N, C-alpha and C positions, 0 to 999 in steps of 0.2 A: 504493500500500500504506500510505502514511502515515496516510491518513484512517481506515483500519481500526484503527490503533493506539489511537484514542481510544474505540473501541466496546466493547472487552472487556478483561478482566484479563490476557489472554495476549499483549498487545502486545509485551512484552519478548522474546518468542521470535524476533522479526524482527531484533533488535539484532545478534546475532553475525554473521549473514550480511551485514547492512548495513555494519557496521564493518569486517569483513574485506574486503568489496567495495571500500570506500573506500581501505583500505590497499593492496589489490592494484593498484588503478588508479594510485595514487601511486607505488608501487614500480615498476610497469611503465613509467610515464612517465619517472621519473628514471633508471632503468637503460637504457632505450632511448635517451634523450638523451645519456647518458654515452658509450655505445659508438657512437653516431651520429657522434661527433667523432673516433673512432679508425679510421683507414683500414686496410683489410686489405692485407697484404703482397702478395697475388696481384694486386691492382689491378683485379680483376673487379667488375663491378656485380652487384647482386642478380639482375637478369635473366640475366646471363651465367652466374652461378653456378648458378642454377636450370636453365638450358639444358644446362649440362655434366652435371648430375646426371641430368636426364631422358634425355638422349641416351645416356649411358653405361649406362643401364638399359633401353634399347630403347624409350623413350617419345618417339620422334621426332615423333609425331603430336599430342602434347600442346602446345598453344601457350602462350606466356607473354604476358599482356596487361598493359597499364598502366591504372590507375584512379586518379582523383583522391581527395583526402582523406588522412587520416593513419591508418595502421595499418588500412587497409581490405583488407589482404591475405587471400586465401582461395583454396582449391581448390574448384572447382565440379565435383562428380562427374557432374552431369547433362549438362554440356557438355564434360566432360573437358578442362578448361582451368584454368590457373594464373593468378591475378590478383594483381598487386602494386601497392601504393600508389606514387605517384611517387617519394617519397624512397627507397624500397627498390628500385624498378625501376632507377633511374639511379644510386643511391648505391653507393659502394665501401667503405662502413664495415662494421665487424663486425656492427652491428645489421642492416644491409641484407642482408648475406650470410646471417646466421643466420636471419632471418625468411623469406627466399626459400627457403633449404634446408628449413626446416620445412614450408612449403607443398608443396615438391617431395616431401617425405616422405609427404604425403597421397596424392599421385599414385602413389607406389610401393605404398602400402597398397591403393589401388584396383586396381592391376594384379594384385596377389597375392590379391585378394578377402579382405583382412584381415577377420576375423570381426566385430570390434567396429565397424569402419567400415560393413560391410554391414548390420549390425543398426541402426546409427544412421540410415542412409539410409532404411531401411524405416519407421522411427519418425517421420521428419520430417513427413509429412502430418498425422499425429495431433497432433504437437507444435505445428504451426502453428495448427491449429484450437483446441487447448487455450489457446494464448497469446491468441487473440482472445476466447475465452470467459471467460478470467480477467479481462480488461479490463472486460467487461460486468458480471460478477458483482460485482467490487469497486466499480465506478462506481455500480451500483444500491444496493449496501449502504451507500454513503456517504450517499445521499439517503433511503433507506427504513429505515435503522437495523438494530439487532441482530435484531429479530423476523424481518426478511426474510433476514438473513444466516444465521440458524438454519435457515430453511426450505430454502435453497439449499445449505447446507453439505455435504450428502451428494454433491451434484453437484460442488461445489468440491473435495472430497477426491479424487474420481476424476480431475478435471482436473489438479490439482496432482500427483497420483501419476504421470500421464503426463509432466509437465514434469520432475519429480524423476528419473524413470527415464531420460529423455533426457540430463539433465545428468550422471547417474551414468555412463552408458555413453560419454559424451563424454570422460571422463578418460583411460581407456586409449588412446583414439584420439589424443588430443593428446600424451600422454607418449610414446607409441610413435613418433609423427611426429617429435618432437624427438630421440629416440634415433637414428632413421634419419638425421636431418639431420646430427647430430654425427658419425656413422659415415661418411657419404658425404663430408662436408667434409674429414675427416682422410684417408680412403682416396684421394680424388682430388687431394689436395694443395691444396685451395682455402683452407685455413687452416693456419698453422704451429702447432707445439705450444704456443708461448707466447700464441697467440691463442684457443686452445680454451676457456680459462676465461671469457673475455669473452663468447663466443658462448653458453656454457652459462648464464651469468648472465642474459642477455637472454631465452633460452628458458624458464628457470625462472621469471622474473618474469611472463612471458606465461601460463605454466601455472597460476600462482597465481590468476589471474582466473577460470579454469575451476573451480578448487577452491572459490573464493568463491561462484560461481554455484550450484554443487551444494549447498553448505551452506545457502545462502539458500533454495533451492527445497525442501529437506528440512524446514527449520524452518517454512516457510510451510505445507507439508503438515501438519505436526504442529499448527500453529496452527488450521487448519480442522478437523482431527479433533477437537480440544478444543471448538470451537464446535459441531460436530455433536453431540458427547456432551452438551453443556450443553442442547441442544434436547431430547434424549431424556429428560433428568432433570427438565425443567421441566413 
């Protein structure tokens, strides 16, 4: 996207999302690291905490797998499996327990056919295609200039509309998963009252990255709308 910033007068529209995205990543990294050093009183690992939440909610058939990398945690609805990064799979910190519980929250959403998760799952194929198409459009615009960008702008608007919509509906999915996580952790005695604030800070920092992604995609959509309009006026 940076190359596009020198092609037109609306480059500044991408700055809010870019800056918020940088801040969100720094905030997540620092908050995660802080509470990675604080052990949970329950002594349970992230994998064990997730297993307790899943089993207590009748999801005995949902496995919890370990995956390398940092913060690669996710719930795979196609395989109905919960995947935790090594630090969170084996760790007994508040960060590990909080992240694991959040991913378990997605499994609970899937079980209940949570409307926003169901909608997001349906939009995933179109979003994957849009993400590849964006790469091609931006790359070609870098080499062929604004004349080409104006020609393909109507298509870019449609593509970015799909991405922005996906990012928008992701927000309620992520916030709800965090709410479920905090509720389950407290209900099942996996965290004490004085530990809840730490877990909440970790989950709030993670949520901010999704807010940043949504703002970035909306501003990029607006950017291409203005490029398309400039083509109509020329």
